[in-house]
N, C-alpha and C positions, 0 to 999 in steps of 0.2 A: 707464103710459098708452101706452107705445110697444110693448108686448109683446102678441102675439096671445093672446087669452084672458085677458089681464090678469095672468098669472102664468107665469113660465118653468117652474116645476115642474108646473103644470097642463098646460102645452103638451107636455111630454115624458113625462108619467106613464105613457103607454101604450107607451113604447118597450120591446120585448121584453128581458127579463132585467135591466132597469134598476131598481135600488132607489132610491126617491124618498122623502125625508123633508122636510116643510116645517115649520119650527120657529121659535120666538122665539129669535133669536140673542143677545139680551141676557140670557137666562137661562142661567147656567153649568150648572145641574143638567140642564136639558133638553138643552142643547148636548152635554154629556158623554154622556148616554144615547144621543142620536142618533148621535154619533160612534162610540161603541162598537158600536152595532148595524150601522152602515155598514162599519166595519173588519172585523167578524166576517163579514159578508156577502161582502166581497171576498176575505178570506183563505180562505173555503170554496170559492173559485173559482166562485161562483154568477153572477158578472157584476160590472159597475161599479155604483157608488153615487153618488147626487147628494144633497147636503144643501143645501136652500134655506133659509138662515137670514136672517130679517128683523132687521136691525140699524139702528143710528142713528149719525149723525156730529154730535154736539152742539157743533160749532164750525166755523169756516170751513175750507175746503180747504187754504189756504195764506195767507201774509201778504199776497199780492196778491189774495186773494179776500175778498169781503164777503157772507156768507150772508144778511144782512138784505135784499139786493137781490132774492133769489129765494125766501126763506122768510118767511112771516108770523110775527108775534109768537106766535100760537097754536101754530103748528107747532113753533117753537123751544121753547116751554114744554112741549109734549107730549114732545118728544125729550129734554128735560132730565130729565123724570120716568122716562124709559126708559134713562137712562145706566146701563150694567151695573155700574159701580163703586158708584154710589149704591144701586141696587136690591139688589145682593148684600150691601152693608153692612147695610141695613135687614133683609134676610133673616136674616143671622147674629145680629143683635141680637134680632129678634123670636123666633127659635128658641132664644135664650139660649146660642148657640154662641160668642158674643163679647160683651164689654161695650163700651159707647160709648167709654170711655177707651182701650181696647185698639185700637179702630178708629182713633181719633185718633192714637195713638202710632205705629201702622203707617203711616198717611198721612204723618206727620211724618218718619218714617225714610226713606220712599221719596222724599219731597221733598228731603231732605238728600243722599241718594245721587245724585239727578239733578243737583242743584246742583254737587256735587263733581265729577261726571263732566263737566259743562259747563265748569267752571273749568279742569279738566285739559286739555280739548280746546282751549280758548282760549289756554292757556299753552303748549301743545305747539309744537315747532318745525314749520314747514310741511314737507311732503315735499320731498325733494331732486329736482333735475332728473333725476338718475340713475334715479329710480324710475318714470319715465314708461313705460318698456318692460317693467317687471317684471310677471310674471304674465299677459302676453298669451298666451304659450305655456308649456309645461311646462319647469320648471327641471331636471327629473330625466331626461327622455328626449328626446334630440335626433334626430329622424328624418332630419335632413340630415347627420348625422355619418358618417364612414367606417365606423363599426361596422355600418351597414346595407348596406355594399357587398360583399355575398357573391357568390361565384362559383357559377354553376349546375352542378348535377350531373344532366345530362340522362338521361332514361330513358323508355321507353314510346313509344307512337305519338303523332304530332303531334296537338295539341289546338287547337281554335278558341278564340277569346276566351271564348265562353259556357261551353265545357267547362272552361276554365282557372279561371274564377270558382268553379265548383262544386268542383273538385279542391282549390283553395287553401283555400276555406272549410272543407271537410271536414277537411283536415289541421290547420287552426288550431283547430277545435272539438275535435279529438282531443287537441291539445296543451294546451288551456286550457279547463277546464270552465265558466269564467265566461262564455265567448263565447255569446251568445244571438242567433240570427238571427230577425229579424222580416220577414215578407214579406206582400205582398198577393196573395191568391188570387182569381182571377176565373173562375167556372164557372157556367154555366147549370144550373139544377136540371132533371134529366131522370129519367124512370122508369128503374128498374134495367135493364129490357130494352133500353133505348136507349143505355146508357152505353158499351157496347163499340163502337158505331158512331158516336157523337158525338165530335167533337174538342173538347178542352178549350180554353177561352179562357185566356189567360195562359200559353201554352206556353213563352214565353221565360223567364218567372219560374221555373216549375216545373223546367225542364231545368237551371237554374242549381243547384238545390239537391237534385237527385235523389241524387247520391252521399252528401250529408250525411244525407238521410233514411234511408239504409241503416245509418248509424252511430249516429244519435241518435234518441231518441223524439220524437214529434210536439211535445211540450211544449217541447223545446229549440229547435224551429224557429219556433214561433209565439208563445210567451211564456215568461217566466222562471218555469216551474212545475216541480213534482214533485221537485226536488232539495232535500234537507234544508238548513236554514239553516246548520248547523254545518260543512258541507262547503265553504261558500263563503268566500273571503277577506273580511275586514272592514276598512273604512277607519277612519280615526282617530275617527270619530264613532260607530262601533259598528254601523253598518247594513250588512247584506249587500249586496254590489255585484256586478252583472253587467257584462259587456262587450258592449253592444248593437251589432249590425250590422243596420241597418234598410234596407229597400229602398223607394224611391219610384218608382213607375211611372206616369207618366214625368216628366221634367223639366218638361213642359208643365203638370203638375198640382201643382207644388211650392209654389205661391203660398199656399195656406191655412196652410202651415207656416212661412211666411217670418218672421212675428213671433217664433215660438219659436226659430227658428234664429238670427236676427240679434240679438234682444234677450235671449235666455236662454242658449242653448247656447254661443254664442261668448264671452259676457262673464262666464260663471259664475266662472271662475278669477280674473279681473281684479277684478270687483266684490266678491268675497269675500276679496280679498288673499291668495289661495292656499289658503284653507281648504277650498274645494270645487273639484271638477273634473268634467268629463264627457267621457271619452275614447271617444266614440261614432263609428261609421262610418256615413255615409249613402251608400248605393249608389244612383246615379241614372242611369237610361237617358236619353240626351240625343242631340240632333242630328237631321238630316234625311237627304236622299238615299234616301228610301224609295219614290220614284215614286208618290206618292199619299198621303203621310202628312198633308199639309195643316197647318193652323195649330195643331192640338192634338196633333200627334205629331211635329213637326219643329223645335221651338224650340231655339235655343241661348240663351246668356245667362250663360255662366260668369263674365263680368266682374262681374255683380251680386254673386256670392258671393266672388270674389277681393277684393272691396271690403270684406269683413267681417274685421276684425282678430280673431285668435284661432281662425280656421277655416283648416285646411289644405285645399287644392284640388288634385287630381291628375286627369289624363286620359290614360290609356295608349292607344296606337294599335296595339299588338301583343299577342299572347297571352302572350309572355314577360314583357312589362312589366306585364301584368295580374297575373301571379303575384307578381312582385317588389314592385310598388307596393301591391297589396292586402294582402300579408303585412305590409309596413311600416305600412300604415294600421291594421291590427288591433293591431299591437304598439305603436303610437304612444300617447302619453299625452294627446293633444289630440283635439278633434273633427275629423274628416276628411270632406270631401265627395269621394266617389270617383265620377267621371263616366265612364260606360261608353257609348261611341257605339253606337247601335243598328245603324247600317249595318255596323259592323265585327264584330258578334257572331259571324257564321258565314262570314266571308270566308276563302278558302283561302290567300290570299297572306300573311296575318299569323299563321299557325299556328306552333306550337312544341312540341317535346317537353317533358315536365314537368321543371322545373329542380330539383326536390327540395324537401324540407320546410323547409329553412333558407334558401332563396334570397330575398333582400330587395334592394330598390333604394332608395337614399337619395332623399328628397325634395329638390327644388331642384337636381337633377343632370340636365342634358339628355342626349339620346342623339345621337351622331353617326351619322346615317343613311347619309350618303355624303359623302366628301371631294371638294372641287373647288377651282379656283383663279381663277375668273372672277367668279362672283356667288354670294351666299349666300341661301338661302331659310330663313327661320325660321318654323316652323309647328307644328301639333299636331293630334291627333284625326284625322278622316277626310281632312283635306287632305294628310297626310303621303304617302299613296299617290299622290294626284294630283300632288304635287310630284315624286315619283319618276318617274312617267310623263312629265311635262314635262321633267325633267332628261335622261331617256334620249333624247328627241327633240332637245333642245338640244345634247347631246353629238354627235349626228350632224351638227349644223350647226357644230360646232367651238367650242361654248361649254361650259366646264367648270363644273358647278354643285355647290355644297356645300349639304347639307340638314341642318338641326338640328331635331330633334323635342324640343320643350320637355318634354312629358309631365308635368311638374310646373308648375302655374300659380301657386300660392301656397304656398311660395316658388318663384320661377323662377330659372333659372341665368343671371344676368347675366354672369358670367365667360365662359361659353361664347358668349354673344351678342357680347360685346366682342371676344373672340378672333377670331371669324369675320368681324366687320366690319373689324378691323385687318388681317386677312389678305387679304380680297378687295375691300374698299372700295366694294362695291356690294351692296345688300341689298333683298330683297323679304320683307315680313311678310305671311303668308297665314293667314287664319282664317275660320271658317265663319259666325260671327255677323255682324250688320249692320256695314257699313263704319263708320258713325258710332258713336262711344262704345263700340266693341268692345274686347276684351282686346288685340288686336294694335295698336290705336291707342296704347295706353300704351307698348308696346315701341318702336313707331316714334318716338314723341315723345321717349323717353329716349335713343334712339340719336342723334337729331338734336340733343338738348340736350348730351349728354356726349361724343359721338364725332363731332361735326360735322367736325373737321379731318381725320378719317380717311376721310371720304366723298368719292368721285369723282363721285357723282351723288345726286340726292335719294332718300330712302327711299321705296319704293313699297309700297302696301298692296293686297292682293287679298282681297276679302271679299264678303259677300252684299249685295244691294241693301237699301236702307232700307225694307223692306216685309215683308209676311207671306209665308210659304212657301205656294205655291199647290198645290191638289190635282192639277192637270193636270201630268203628268210633263214635258212639253215646257216649260211655264212654270217648273217647278221648276228645270230645267236652266239657264234664263236667270237666275233669281233667285239661286241658290246658286253659289259660286265653282267653276269647273271647270278642267280641265287647260289648255284654250285661254286662259283668263283669265291663268293663270300665264305661259304662253308669250308673251302679248302685254304682260305686265306692266301689267295694268289691272284695275280692279274691274268687275264685271258691271253697269255702269250707264251709260246713254247720256249722263249728265251729266258723265262723266269722260273726259278725253282720253287717248288712248294715249301713253305716254311714248316717248321716243326709244329706238331700239334700243341694246342694251348695246354 
């Protein structure tokens, strides 16, 4: 009653390339035939398939639910007749494929197995407290370990962050054939005669993967196709497994995938008690400072995903860290959200020579950008360079500034944070997201909670205003944290007072 056209399969039947089958889902024979047809269709690479199976639920949803409150007696009687267990039993008997006594014996055996399983569960010891943190992350691969602390072997011309992404993915795809890159291509359809003069949309995406396209067929870039099953490693359940590296452009459009990321990807290992895992990499372009990106191309929000157990979250600010952290992410055994700041993609100040095919950076290890003795700035992403500019100006005024680039947000390097606070006793936490409820708010709160006696002054936060990012560049400069906000140790909001000079 709530679906346009009265049927979801009717609504999508004209989607190009979509195989649609509307069936009686309580009929095992019909369901098997429809499933086989759909699987064959997909395996022939003809497109996706949708099976719209009409089924019943001949009982209440849960013990707290009473279906009599919303189903009439006639509806419940009709559903009882469509119970697939009862229907299929009658089918087997009517076709003389089974005798009634055999059906009764089978039902009794199943009832016995269920009762025994229930008794075992009730008699079992409850899980220990030590099991609470088991299977949140991989027990086999620890991306925070010193094993991922490789030294760079520099060669070639300096690369920007966007060029480093492409080079790193290309090398990792050459190393491991399971790695499959999924990306979104955006291009207007144009007559062939216009293609040479028209610029493609999605230039940022395609430049990422141009080196990889030279190495691997199109199928490796867009879907896990063309390679024979026997060449792929198989996990314990016997299914061929790929190592997906998917791109979401941009962070502003990540929300339709939020449920799958939070409720499926992150918890797969934990809810299956380690039987399943999904070591995927989600590359996400994030952030503002685009002088006109506006509300749909400038959002931050990393704290939303650092709040998801089971998901690793990293955010490099230099091309060198892109290479090291991305390679660690690909080789990690957990799902990783790899945040790439759009403003930093082609900046000249964060370029680096290529560090080699084995260069990795451990997760949870901050980078010392600059040592100082008066005040510490803890930051990440696009704010790192603004902190460097502010530090240079403060140095001329006689203030020595230490800068810590977290670069890994979940996990983050608490030891590095504690060390710099104990050293300088004054700290600024600078982050691009909104001041309230941002990632830096957690860092500031933990410093105040655990290192209060080490502080000579309150922890100061520099962050964006609690509003949307404006289209107008001058307004964007006011909304997002700038170098001058770091210099004055205040957030860009008229509601906040400037703190005392250091």
